[in-house]
C-alpha positions as CSV (number, residue, x, y, z in Angstrom):
1,M,27.7,-7.4,-74.6
2,D,24.5,-5.5,-75.3
3,K,22.3,-6.0,-78.3
4,N,24.7,-4.1,-80.4
5,G,27.6,-6.3,-79.4
6,V,29.1,-3.8,-76.9
7,S,30.3,-4.9,-73.4
8,P,28.5,-3.0,-70.6
9,L,31.7,-1.5,-69.2
10,G,33.5,-1.2,-72.4
11,G,34.2,2.3,-73.6
12,L,32.8,3.8,-70.4
13,D,33.3,7.6,-70.1
14,E,34.3,8.0,-66.5
15,T,33.4,11.7,-66.4
16,T,30.0,11.1,-67.9
17,A,29.3,8.2,-65.5
18,L,30.3,10.3,-62.5
19,R,28.1,13.2,-63.7
20,T,25.1,10.8,-64.2
21,I,25.3,9.3,-60.8
22,L,26.1,12.6,-59.0
23,E,23.3,14.5,-60.6
24,G,20.9,11.6,-59.9
25,T,21.7,11.4,-56.2
26,A,22.3,15.1,-55.5
27,G,20.0,16.4,-52.8
28,E,18.8,12.9,-51.7
29,T,19.4,11.3,-48.3
30,G,18.4,8.2,-46.6
31,E,16.2,5.7,-48.4
32,R,15.7,8.1,-51.3
33,F,19.5,8.4,-51.7
34,F,20.0,4.6,-52.0
35,A,17.1,4.3,-54.5
36,A,18.6,7.1,-56.6
37,L,22.1,5.6,-56.3
38,V,21.3,2.1,-57.6
39,Q,19.1,3.3,-60.3
40,N,21.8,5.7,-61.6
41,V,24.6,3.2,-61.1
42,A,22.7,0.6,-63.2
43,K,22.1,3.3,-65.8
44,A,25.7,4.7,-65.8
45,L,27.3,1.2,-66.0
46,D,24.6,-0.1,-68.3
47,T,23.8,-3.2,-66.2
48,Y,20.7,-5.3,-65.8
49,G,20.4,-4.4,-62.1
50,A,22.0,-2.8,-59.1
51,W,21.3,-2.9,-55.3
52,V,22.6,-1.7,-52.0
53,T,22.2,-3.7,-48.8
54,E,23.0,-3.6,-45.0
55,Y,24.7,-6.6,-43.3
56,D,23.5,-8.5,-40.3
57,K,26.7,-10.2,-39.1
58,E,25.1,-12.5,-36.5
59,R,22.5,-13.9,-39.0
60,R,24.9,-13.6,-42.0
61,R,22.2,-12.1,-44.1
62,L,22.0,-9.0,-46.3
63,R,18.8,-6.9,-46.4
64,S,18.2,-4.6,-49.3
65,L,17.9,-0.9,-48.8
66,A,17.2,-0.4,-52.5
67,F,17.1,-3.1,-55.3
68,W,16.7,-2.1,-59.0
69,L,16.4,-5.1,-61.4
70,G,15.3,-5.2,-65.0
71,G,13.8,-1.8,-64.9
72,E,11.7,-2.5,-61.8
73,W,12.0,-2.2,-58.0
74,V,12.3,-5.4,-55.9
75,Q,10.7,-4.8,-52.5
76,D,11.8,-6.1,-49.1
77,Y,14.5,-8.4,-50.5
78,E,16.6,-10.3,-47.9
79,Y,18.9,-13.3,-48.4
80,D,21.5,-15.5,-46.8
81,I,25.1,-14.8,-48.2
82,A,26.1,-18.5,-48.1
83,G,26.7,-19.8,-51.7
84,T,26.2,-16.4,-53.3
85,P,28.7,-14.1,-55.1
86,C,28.2,-11.6,-52.3
87,E,29.7,-14.0,-49.7
88,P,33.4,-13.4,-50.5
89,V,32.7,-9.6,-50.8
90,V,31.5,-9.6,-47.2
91,E,33.8,-12.3,-45.8
92,Q,36.9,-10.9,-47.4
93,A,35.9,-7.2,-47.3
94,R,37.1,-6.5,-50.8
95,L,35.8,-5.9,-54.3
96,I,34.8,-9.1,-56.2
97,H,34.3,-9.0,-60.0
98,V,33.0,-12.0,-61.9
99,P,33.2,-11.0,-65.6
100,D,31.5,-14.1,-67.0
101,K,30.1,-17.6,-66.3
102,L,28.5,-16.6,-63.0
103,L,26.1,-19.5,-62.8
104,E,29.0,-22.0,-63.1
105,L,30.8,-20.5,-60.2
106,Y,27.7,-20.1,-58.0
107,P,25.3,-22.9,-59.0
108,C,23.6,-23.0,-55.5
109,D,22.4,-19.4,-55.7
110,P,18.6,-19.9,-56.4
111,D,18.1,-16.3,-57.6
112,L,20.7,-16.1,-60.4
113,K,19.3,-18.6,-62.9
114,P,15.7,-17.0,-63.1
115,V,17.2,-13.7,-64.3
116,G,19.8,-15.3,-66.6
117,A,22.7,-13.7,-64.6
118,V,26.1,-13.9,-66.4
119,S,28.3,-11.4,-64.6
120,Y,28.5,-9.7,-61.2
121,M,30.5,-7.0,-59.4
122,G,30.2,-6.2,-55.7
123,V,32.1,-4.1,-53.2
124,P,31.8,-3.9,-49.4
125,L,30.5,-0.8,-47.6
126,L,33.0,-0.2,-44.8
127,D,33.0,2.1,-41.7
128,V,36.1,3.9,-40.4
129,D,37.2,0.8,-38.6
130,K,36.9,-1.3,-41.8
131,K,33.9,-3.1,-40.4
132,V,31.5,-4.3,-43.1
133,L,28.3,-2.4,-42.9
134,G,26.7,-3.6,-46.2
135,H,27.3,-4.2,-49.9
136,L,26.8,-2.5,-53.2
137,G,26.5,-4.8,-56.2
138,V,25.6,-4.9,-59.9
139,L,24.4,-7.8,-62.0
140,H,24.2,-8.2,-65.8
141,T,22.9,-10.8,-68.3
142,Q,26.0,-10.2,-70.5
143,P,29.7,-10.5,-69.7
144,M,31.3,-7.5,-67.9
145,P,35.0,-7.3,-68.8
146,E,37.2,-5.6,-66.3
147,E,37.6,-1.8,-66.9
148,P,39.7,0.2,-64.5
149,E,37.5,3.3,-65.0
150,S,34.4,1.4,-64.2
151,L,35.9,-0.1,-61.1
152,A,37.0,3.4,-59.9
153,V,33.5,4.8,-60.4
154,F,32.0,1.8,-58.6
155,K,34.3,2.2,-55.6
156,I,33.6,6.0,-55.4
157,F,29.9,5.5,-55.0
158,A,30.4,2.5,-52.7
159,A,32.3,4.9,-50.4
160,R,29.4,7.4,-50.8
161,A,26.9,4.7,-49.9
162,A,28.9,3.6,-46.9
163,A,29.1,7.2,-45.6
164,E,25.3,7.6,-45.9
165,L,24.7,4.3,-44.2
166,Q,27.0,5.4,-41.3
167,R,25.2,8.7,-41.1
168,L,21.8,6.9,-40.9
169,R,23.1,4.5,-38.2
170,A,24.6,7.4,-36.2
171,E,21.3,9.3,-36.6
172,S,19.4,6.2,-35.4
173,E,21.7,5.8,-32.4
174,V,21.1,9.5,-31.5
175,R,17.4,9.1,-31.7
176,E,17.6,5.9,-29.6
177,R,19.6,7.7,-26.9
178,E,17.2,10.6,-26.9
179,E,14.3,8.3,-26.6
180,K,16.0,6.5,-23.7
181,L,16.7,9.8,-22.0
182,V,13.1,10.9,-22.4
183,R,11.9,7.6,-21.0
184,L,14.4,7.8,-18.2
185,V,13.2,11.3,-17.3
186,D,9.5,10.6,-17.7
187,S,9.7,7.3,-15.7
188,A,11.2,9.1,-12.7
189,M,8.9,9.3,-9.6
190,D,10.2,12.9,-8.9
191,A,9.2,16.0,-10.7
192,I,12.1,17.1,-13.0
193,I,11.9,20.7,-14.3
194,E,14.5,22.1,-16.8
195,L,14.8,25.9,-16.5
196,D,16.7,28.4,-18.6
197,R,18.7,31.3,-17.3
198,D,15.5,33.4,-16.8
199,L,13.8,30.6,-14.9
200,R,11.5,29.8,-17.8
201,V,10.4,26.2,-18.0
202,T,12.0,24.4,-21.0
203,R,11.0,20.9,-20.1
204,L,8.7,19.1,-17.6
205,N,8.5,15.4,-17.1
206,R,5.3,13.4,-16.5
207,A,5.8,13.3,-12.7
208,G,6.0,17.1,-12.9
209,E,2.8,17.3,-14.8
210,K,1.1,15.1,-12.2
211,V,2.5,17.1,-9.3
212,F,1.6,20.5,-10.7
213,R,-1.7,19.2,-12.2
214,C,-1.0,20.7,-15.7
215,S,0.4,19.5,-19.0
216,G,3.9,20.3,-20.2
217,N,2.6,22.3,-23.1
218,E,0.9,24.6,-20.7
219,V,4.0,25.2,-18.7
220,V,6.9,25.3,-21.2
221,G,8.0,28.9,-21.9
222,R,6.4,30.2,-18.7
223,D,8.1,31.7,-15.6
224,F,8.5,28.9,-13.0
225,G,8.2,31.4,-10.2
226,R,4.4,31.1,-10.4
227,F,4.8,27.6,-9.1
228,L,6.6,28.7,-5.9
229,A,5.7,30.7,-2.8
230,A,7.0,34.2,-3.0
231,M,9.8,33.6,-0.4
232,D,10.8,30.4,-2.1
233,R,11.2,32.1,-5.4
234,E,13.7,34.4,-3.9
235,K,15.4,31.4,-2.2
236,L,15.7,29.7,-5.6
237,I,17.3,32.8,-7.3
238,R,19.8,33.1,-4.4
239,L,20.7,29.4,-4.7
240,I,21.2,29.7,-8.5
241,G,23.6,32.6,-7.8
242,D,25.6,30.4,-5.4
243,L,25.6,27.6,-8.0
244,D,26.9,29.8,-10.8
245,A,29.9,30.7,-8.5
246,R,30.9,27.1,-8.1
247,P,33.7,25.5,-10.2
248,E,32.9,23.1,-13.0
249,G,32.1,19.6,-11.7
250,E,30.5,21.0,-8.4
251,R,27.5,22.8,-9.8
252,Y,24.8,20.8,-7.9
253,L,23.3,21.2,-4.4
254,W,20.7,19.9,-2.0
255,I,18.2,22.7,-1.2
256,P,18.1,22.8,2.6
257,G,14.6,22.9,4.0
258,G,13.2,22.1,0.5
259,L,10.7,24.4,-1.3
260,K,7.0,25.1,-0.9
261,A,5.6,24.6,-4.4
262,R,2.2,25.5,-5.8
263,C,0.2,23.3,-8.2
264,G,-1.8,24.7,-11.1
265,E,-5.0,24.7,-9.0
266,G,-3.5,26.9,-6.3
267,G,-2.8,24.3,-3.6
268,E,0.6,24.3,-1.9
269,F,2.7,21.3,-0.9
270,P,6.1,20.9,0.7
271,A,8.8,19.4,-1.5
272,E,12.4,18.1,-1.0
273,A,14.5,19.6,-3.8
274,T,17.9,19.4,-5.6
275,L,19.3,21.9,-8.0
276,S,22.1,21.5,-10.7
277,R,23.4,23.4,-13.7
278,F,24.6,22.4,-17.1
279,E,25.5,24.3,-20.4
280,M,24.4,23.6,-23.9
281,H,25.6,25.7,-26.9
282,R,27.0,28.3,-24.4
283,E,23.6,28.7,-22.8
284,R,23.0,28.0,-19.1
285,Y,20.3,25.6,-18.0
286,Y,19.2,24.4,-14.5
287,T,17.7,21.1,-13.5
288,L,15.3,21.3,-10.5
289,I,14.2,18.0,-9.0
290,L,11.2,18.1,-6.6
291,R,9.7,15.3,-4.5
292,D,6.3,15.9,-3.0
293,V,6.8,15.1,0.7
294,N,3.1,14.8,1.4
295,E,3.0,11.4,-0.3
296,R,5.9,10.2,1.9
297,L,4.2,11.6,5.0
298,E,1.0,9.8,4.1
299,A,2.9,6.6,3.6
300,E,4.6,7.0,6.9
301,Q,1.3,7.7,8.6
302,K,-0.2,4.6,7.0
303,I,2.8,2.6,8.3
304,Q,2.3,4.1,11.7
305,A,-1.4,3.2,11.7
306,L,-0.6,-0.4,10.7
307,S,2.1,-0.5,13.4
308,M,-0.4,0.8,16.0
309,E,-2.9,-1.8,14.9
310,A,-0.3,-4.6,15.1
311,E,0.8,-3.3,18.6
312,Y,-2.8,-3.1,19.7
313,L,-3.5,-6.7,18.5
314,R,-0.4,-7.9,20.3
315,E,-1.7,-6.4,23.5
316,E,-5.1,-7.9,22.9
317,L,-3.5,-11.3,22.5
318,K,-1.9,-10.9,25.9
319,D,-5.3,-10.3,27.5
320,L,-7.0,-13.3,25.9
321,H,-8.0,-16.0,28.4
322,H,-7.7,-18.8,25.9
323,F,-11.4,-19.5,25.8
324,D,-11.9,-22.1,23.1
325,E,-15.6,-22.0,23.8
326,I,-18.0,-20.5,26.2
327,I,-18.3,-22.9,29.1
328,G,-21.7,-23.8,30.5
329,R,-25.0,-25.5,29.6
330,S,-27.4,-23.8,31.9
331,R,-30.7,-22.5,30.5
332,P,-29.9,-18.8,31.1
333,L,-26.6,-19.2,29.3
334,L,-28.2,-21.1,26.4
335,R,-30.6,-18.2,25.9
336,V,-27.7,-15.9,25.6
337,L,-26.0,-18.2,23.0
338,R,-29.2,-18.3,21.0
339,D,-29.2,-14.5,20.9
340,V,-25.6,-14.4,19.9
341,E,-26.3,-16.9,17.0
342,Q,-29.2,-14.8,15.8
343,V,-27.4,-11.4,15.8
344,A,-23.8,-12.4,14.8
345,G,-24.4,-12.7,11.1
346,T,-25.8,-9.1,10.9
347,D,-24.2,-5.7,11.3
348,T,-26.7,-4.7,14.0
349,T,-25.5,-2.7,17.0
350,V,-25.5,-4.9,20.2
351,L,-25.8,-3.7,23.8
352,I,-24.5,-6.3,26.3
353,Q,-25.6,-5.8,29.8
354,G,-24.5,-7.7,32.9
355,E,-22.7,-7.4,36.2
356,T,-19.0,-7.0,36.5
357,G,-17.1,-10.2,35.6
358,T,-20.0,-12.0,33.9
359,G,-18.0,-12.3,30.6
360,K,-19.4,-9.5,28.5
361,E,-16.1,-9.2,26.5
362,V,-16.2,-12.9,25.8
363,I,-19.7,-12.6,24.3
364,A,-18.5,-9.6,22.2
365,R,-15.6,-11.6,20.9
366,T,-17.9,-14.5,20.1
367,I,-20.2,-12.2,18.1
368,H,-17.3,-10.7,16.2
369,G,-15.8,-14.1,15.6
370,S,-19.0,-15.4,14.1
371,S,-19.7,-12.4,11.9
372,R,-18.7,-11.5,8.3
373,R,-16.2,-9.1,9.8
374,R,-14.1,-11.7,11.6
375,K,-11.1,-11.3,9.3
376,K,-10.9,-7.6,10.3
377,P,-9.9,-6.5,13.8
378,L,-12.0,-6.3,17.0
379,I,-10.9,-3.1,18.6
380,K,-11.6,-2.7,22.4
381,V,-12.1,0.6,24.3
382,N,-12.6,0.7,28.0
383,C,-14.6,3.9,28.5
384,A,-14.0,3.8,32.2
385,A,-10.2,3.4,32.0
386,I,-9.4,6.4,29.8
387,P,-9.5,10.0,31.2
388,A,-12.4,12.0,29.8
389,T,-9.9,14.6,28.4
390,L,-8.2,12.0,26.2
391,M,-11.3,9.9,25.3
392,E,-12.1,11.9,22.1
393,S,-8.6,11.5,20.8
394,E,-8.7,7.8,21.7
395,F,-11.9,7.4,19.8
396,F,-11.3,9.6,16.7
397,G,-7.5,10.3,16.6
398,H,-5.8,13.7,16.4
399,E,-3.7,15.9,14.2
400,Q,-0.2,17.0,15.0
401,G,-0.3,19.9,17.4
402,A,-4.0,19.5,18.1
403,F,-3.3,19.8,21.9
404,S,-0.3,19.9,24.2
405,G,1.6,16.7,23.8
406,A,0.3,15.8,20.3
407,T,3.7,15.7,18.7
408,K,2.5,13.7,15.7
409,K,-0.6,12.7,13.9
410,R,-2.4,9.6,15.4
411,D,-5.3,7.5,14.2
412,G,-8.1,6.7,16.7
413,R,-9.7,3.4,17.6
414,F,-12.6,3.9,15.1
415,T,-10.1,4.2,12.3
416,L,-8.3,1.1,13.4
417,A,-11.6,-0.7,13.5
418,H,-12.6,0.3,9.9
419,G,-14.2,-2.8,8.3
420,G,-14.3,-4.6,11.6
421,T,-15.9,-4.2,15.0
422,I,-15.3,-1.8,17.9
423,F,-16.2,-3.0,21.5
424,L,-17.1,-0.1,23.8
425,D,-16.8,-1.5,27.3
426,E,-18.3,0.3,30.2
427,I,-20.2,2.6,27.8
428,G,-22.2,3.9,30.7
429,E,-19.2,5.8,32.0
430,L,-18.8,7.9,28.7
431,A,-18.9,11.7,29.2
432,T,-22.0,13.5,28.0
433,D,-20.1,15.6,25.3
434,L,-18.6,12.5,23.8
435,Q,-22.0,10.7,23.8
436,V,-23.1,13.3,21.1
437,K,-20.1,12.5,18.9
438,L,-20.5,8.8,19.3
439,L,-24.2,9.2,18.3
440,R,-23.1,10.9,15.1
441,V,-20.8,8.0,14.2
442,L,-23.6,5.5,14.8
443,Q,-26.1,7.5,12.7
444,E,-23.9,8.8,9.9
445,G,-20.6,6.8,10.1
446,E,-18.4,9.9,10.1
447,F,-16.3,12.0,12.5
448,E,-13.5,14.6,12.6
449,P,-10.2,13.8,14.3
450,V,-9.3,16.3,17.1
451,G,-7.7,19.4,15.5
452,S,-9.0,18.6,12.0
453,S,-11.8,20.0,9.9
454,Q,-11.7,17.0,7.5
455,T,-14.5,14.6,7.8
456,R,-13.7,10.9,7.8
457,R,-16.0,8.0,7.1
458,V,-15.8,4.6,8.6
459,D,-17.5,1.3,8.3
460,V,-17.6,-0.1,11.9
461,R,-19.9,-2.4,13.8
462,V,-20.5,-1.3,17.4
463,I,-20.9,-3.6,20.3
464,A,-21.3,-1.9,23.6
465,A,-21.3,-3.3,27.2
466,T,-22.2,-1.9,30.6
467,N,-22.9,-3.0,34.1
468,R,-25.1,0.0,34.7
469,D,-28.8,0.3,34.4
470,L,-28.8,2.6,31.4
471,D,-32.6,3.0,31.4
472,R,-32.3,4.4,34.9
473,A,-29.3,6.6,33.9
474,V,-31.4,8.0,31.0
475,K,-34.2,8.9,33.4
476,E,-31.7,10.6,35.8
477,G,-30.2,12.6,32.9
478,E,-26.8,10.9,33.1
479,F,-27.1,9.2,29.7
480,R,-28.5,10.5,26.4
481,E,-31.8,8.9,25.5
482,D,-31.2,9.0,21.7
483,L,-27.8,7.3,22.2
484,F,-29.3,4.7,24.4
485,Y,-31.9,3.7,21.7
486,R,-29.1,3.7,19.1
487,L,-27.1,1.2,21.2
488,N,-30.1,-0.8,22.5
489,V,-31.0,-2.2,19.0
490,F,-30.3,-5.8,20.1
491,P,-29.9,-6.1,23.9
492,I,-28.3,-9.1,25.4
493,R,-28.4,-9.6,29.2
494,I,-25.6,-11.8,30.6
495,P,-26.9,-13.6,33.7
496,P,-24.8,-13.4,36.8
497,L,-23.1,-16.5,38.0
498,R,-25.5,-17.0,40.9
499,E,-28.3,-17.4,38.3
500,R,-26.4,-20.1,36.5
501,A,-25.2,-22.1,39.4
502,D,-25.3,-25.3,37.4
503,D,-22.4,-24.0,35.3
504,I,-20.1,-23.4,38.4
505,P,-18.8,-27.0,38.5
506,R,-17.9,-26.9,34.8
507,L,-16.2,-23.5,35.0
508,A,-14.3,-24.3,38.2
509,A,-13.0,-27.6,36.7
510,A,-12.0,-25.9,33.5
511,F,-10.2,-23.1,35.3
512,A,-8.5,-25.5,37.7
513,S,-7.3,-27.7,34.9
514,R,-5.9,-24.7,32.9
515,F,-4.0,-23.2,35.8
516,A,-2.6,-26.6,36.9
517,Q,-1.3,-27.2,33.4
518,K,0.2,-23.8,33.2
519,M,2.0,-24.2,36.6
520,G,2.9,-27.8,35.9
521,R,1.2,-29.2,39.0
522,P,-0.8,-32.5,39.3
523,L,-4.4,-32.1,40.3
524,E,-7.1,-34.4,41.5
525,P,-10.6,-34.0,40.2
526,L,-12.7,-31.6,42.3
527,S,-14.8,-33.3,44.9
528,E,-18.6,-32.9,45.3
529,E,-17.9,-31.1,48.6
530,C,-15.8,-28.5,46.6
531,F,-18.7,-28.0,44.1
532,Q,-21.2,-27.5,46.9
533,R,-19.0,-24.9,48.6
534,L,-18.5,-23.1,45.3
535,K,-22.2,-23.1,44.5
536,A,-23.1,-21.8,48.0
537,Y,-20.9,-18.7,47.6
538,P,-22.9,-15.6,46.1
539,W,-20.1,-14.6,43.6
540,P,-20.4,-10.9,43.5
541,G,-17.4,-10.8,41.1
542,N,-19.1,-13.5,39.0
543,V,-17.0,-15.6,36.5
544,R,-13.9,-13.4,36.9
545,E,-13.9,-13.9,40.6
546,L,-14.4,-17.6,40.2
547,E,-11.4,-17.7,37.9
548,N,-9.3,-15.9,40.5
549,V,-10.4,-18.2,43.2
550,M,-9.5,-21.3,41.2
551,E,-6.0,-19.8,40.5
552,R,-5.5,-19.3,44.2
553,A,-6.7,-22.8,44.9
554,V,-4.2,-24.3,42.5
555,I,-1.4,-22.2,43.9
556,T,-2.2,-23.4,47.5
557,S,-3.0,-26.9,46.6
558,L,-1.4,-29.8,48.6
559,G,-0.7,-33.2,47.1
560,G,-2.9,-32.5,44.1
561,R,-5.9,-31.5,46.2
562,L,-7.4,-28.0,45.9
563,N,-7.3,-25.8,49.0
564,L,-10.6,-23.9,49.0
565,D,-10.2,-22.8,52.7
566,R,-7.6,-20.2,51.7
567,A,-8.9,-19.6,48.2
568,L,-12.6,-19.0,48.8
569,P,-13.4,-15.6,50.3
570,E,-15.0,-15.6,53.7
571,A,-18.6,-14.4,53.8
572,P,-18.4,-10.9,55.2
573,Q,-20.0,-10.0,58.5
574,T,-23.4,-8.5,57.8
575,V,-25.0,-5.6,59.7
576,T,-28.7,-5.9,59.9
577,P,-30.9,-2.8,59.9
578,Q,-31.3,-3.2,63.7
579,G,-27.5,-3.1,64.1
580,T,-27.0,-6.8,65.0
581,V,-23.8,-8.3,63.7
582,L,-24.3,-11.7,62.0
583,P,-21.3,-13.9,61.7
584,G,-20.3,-15.2,58.3
585,E,-18.5,-18.4,57.3
586,G,-16.0,-18.0,60.0
587,T,-18.5,-19.2,62.7
588,G,-18.3,-22.7,61.2
589,R,-21.9,-22.7,60.0
590,V,-22.5,-23.1,56.3
591,R,-25.3,-20.7,55.1
592,T,-27.6,-21.3,52.2
593,L,-27.6,-19.1,49.1
594,R,-30.9,-17.6,50.1
595,E,-29.6,-16.7,53.6
596,L,-26.5,-15.1,52.1
597,Q,-28.6,-13.0,49.7
598,E,-30.9,-11.9,52.5
599,L,-27.8,-10.9,54.6
600,E,-26.4,-8.9,51.6
601,R,-29.8,-7.3,51.0
602,A,-30.1,-6.2,54.6
603,N,-26.5,-4.9,54.6
604,L,-27.1,-2.8,51.5
605,I,-30.3,-1.3,52.8
606,S,-28.6,-0.3,56.0
607,A,-25.8,1.4,54.1
608,L,-28.3,3.2,51.9
609,D,-30.3,4.4,54.8
610,K,-27.2,5.8,56.4
611,S,-26.2,7.6,53.2
612,G,-29.6,9.1,52.6
613,W,-29.9,6.7,49.6
614,R,-26.9,8.3,47.8
615,V,-25.0,5.6,45.9
616,S,-21.9,7.5,44.8
617,G,-20.0,10.5,46.2
618,A,-17.9,11.1,49.3
619,N,-20.8,10.2,51.7
620,G,-22.4,7.6,49.4
621,A,-23.2,4.0,50.2
622,A,-20.5,2.7,47.7
623,R,-17.7,4.5,49.6
624,M,-19.1,3.2,52.9
625,L,-19.2,-0.4,51.6
626,G,-15.9,-0.1,49.7
627,V,-17.2,-1.1,46.3
628,N,-17.5,0.5,42.9
629,P,-20.7,2.7,42.5
630,S,-21.6,0.8,39.3
631,T,-21.2,-2.5,41.1
632,L,-23.4,-1.3,43.9
633,S,-26.1,-0.1,41.5
634,S,-26.1,-3.5,39.8
635,R,-26.5,-5.3,43.2
636,I,-29.3,-3.0,44.2
637,K,-31.2,-3.9,41.0
638,A,-30.4,-7.6,41.2
639,L,-31.7,-7.8,44.8
640,G,-34.8,-5.8,44.0
641,I,-34.0,-3.1,46.6
642,Q,-36.3,-0.1,46.3
643,R,-36.5,3.0,48.6
644,S,-39.7,3.0,50.6
645,R,-41.9,6.1,50.2
């Protein structure tokens, strides 16, 4: 009863109560509706409080959407249903009315005693499947006798609260689906463009903004034709006509040949494309999905470049001679090793000079292996082995179609060596026009691939090697002086094997041991006689020739003893300037190194006299002697041969 002794539900005018609640909640939705509902339910039923909650089944908790108690709002109220009068409402999905003695029935509910609760009425909020969504309840500090009219009003507004709660949940699900759809579209790597029937843009995802270099706000509502080449716009219109003629369920297609699209800045790019159609509110819309092929082509080119580098390194591994160290302790070699130690830690350009077969490449590998760039590749180019017409492409790469046979883009050796070292062997054989372009790379670190106008920059250390006298080549106009000085920053001269005769026994023993192990043959240590014979030979082919001799000696060995008779070349017959033929080793006489050098010197002078001191060419001394012109030039310098005036 209230203060006048009247029960809260007693004598309730149903029509008045309905009008009070309806007028109080009319025009309200969402949270405002629930607030208006509980406030007017408490007023109409004349109770101490009223509240509406939503139910979390997994946690068995009710969370208030609006809670009016004692003329005040209770904010953020949430409670476990166990031991409360709300528990049977939720568990049994039916109206529960406790007209009196509420505390005796639910003594474990901590929130009832502080407010002096005496009576309670609650009803579940159900969806169409009779699933409990929440709860509408009232509480009073006086008894609430059962009144059919009051219960009817209570149920009516419980149904209204359930409908509003269902609407809010459905609205939330729609928003969630829309948000997922937006995220799905915006997270796609391809540009997705939604067009209306007039080809105006109605939506553009983030990938599209990136591809076309403009924001969606700038594009929406504008004709998409401005983003296509003229012919491709007509192509798109024609394809849309074909699409419209297709039956429902088949309105999608792959655009053959793709489209050529334009970005907001005016640049064009090729794109693969698909087109589909859908309808919304009887309006036609089209979805165009574009993929910028340039990114894929760049990725393919990068993969190709890495594959080329891997293939190159595999070929390089095949060429390695398994040198664990540079063999030898002679003074000339130790001077070279000191030079290598001094220059290896820098990025200085190195010019290695020496006769054929002295091990210039081994020294280059040692410099690279001791440098800060050792984790990057050492790329080798033999300037004498590649035709002059292909050398520029080999150095700098080429674009597709740059010349006949250039069916695809290819990176050059300088690109492969980026961050590492490039070894230019036989640099003296480089054509004059390429010397200019190489000079630019050395000076500025940049170049253009063949057929391209785009400048590329590289960070490459250059190590060059030659068996020619470049100083003399500069004077004769065969080599650019400015390039020579760029290469000759730190010169290293590799001594020929005859100048480091003390290293011959060590080298010969190392080669013999390696080849014997490789062939699986037993081998006795080399005798002193073998060492003396090897030291007496002039070794025009230097270390490379010694290696070949020892391989032959192991192959022809008998009983574990090396056979130098077949392996060591015979000293050639030498023609003196007077025309006398001097026998070589075949006469049975062993000549000293000095005698052999004099014989060689006399033979070269005779050949030069007959050729008019021409080294190369059809009638040159090199052709007459059957040797490479560069090798002959090296021997002329080594023997100190000069033309008398």
